[in-house]
C-alpha positions, 0 to 999 in steps of 0.5 A: 637389134638383130632380127629373129633367126630361123633354121640353118641360115639363122645358126650360120648368121649367129656364128658369123656374128660371134666370129665378128664380135670376137675379131672386133674384140681382139682388134680393139684390145691393147696391152694394159687395157681390158682382158676377158677370160671365158673358162667354159665356152659351152654349157649343157643344162637341163630344164629348171636347173641353175647355170653359172655363166662364168667369166673373169675380167681385169682392167685398170679403170672402172669397167661396165659389163653387159650381157646379151642373149641371142637365140632363134627368138631374137636378141635380149639384153639381160643385164648391165652394170658398172663395177662398184656401182649400179646394176640394171637388170632387164625386167624379163630376167629380174628375178632370175639373174645374179651378178658377180664382181668378176663379170659372171652371172648366174641364171636360175630356173632355165627353160628351153627358151634360154638355149642360145648364145650369151654375149658378154662385153666388158667396156673400160672407161677409156674406150677399150672393150673385150668380148666373150661368148658362151653357148648354152644348150638346154635339154628336157628332163628325161625323168618325166619321160621315164615316169610316163613309161613307168605309169603306162607299164603299171596300167598295162600290167594291171589291165593284163592281170584283170584280163587273166582273172576274167579268162580264169573265171570264164574258164571255170564257168565253162568247166562247171557248165560242161560238168552239169551238161555231162551229168544231165546227159548221163542221167538221161542215157541211164533212164533210156537204158532202163526203159529199153531193159523194161520194154524187153 
């Protein structure tokens, strides 16, 4: 078992492990033994998406296929099965993994913790092995951020509309108040002029 890997050192350790596994796989392969092809060594996915970790193997005898996941959280065994026989899926992946005869697996409803390196080992009954690696990157769904921005924009627009209405009402009230005050001043000025005229 590998210890959890962290930071840049963890990445270089994982890359070193990948290189070592691939080198060991190439060294152990013999003509006519087992071969493995990984058509898509890197997969980009978004949260809640289903992904297909696609491989294609061939061998003369009965093969055992094993998948493992390596990330900064540690190493997890996903599934192991023998062609035409049993399938042993880890309890962590019980309802999320589908196996295929060619050695591929489908992983349903991926999350951020599913990012990392996926190692597949194909073991022939006579002792020949083949290895493959797929890197999976998982990203958050951007629509959630856009939804938040849209809701925030709507709230700000509504708040602006309310403030504009309040300012309009205040302006109207002030205008009416000024009109009444001007009318009172005009009435009292007229009375004063009349009084002065009478006194004269």
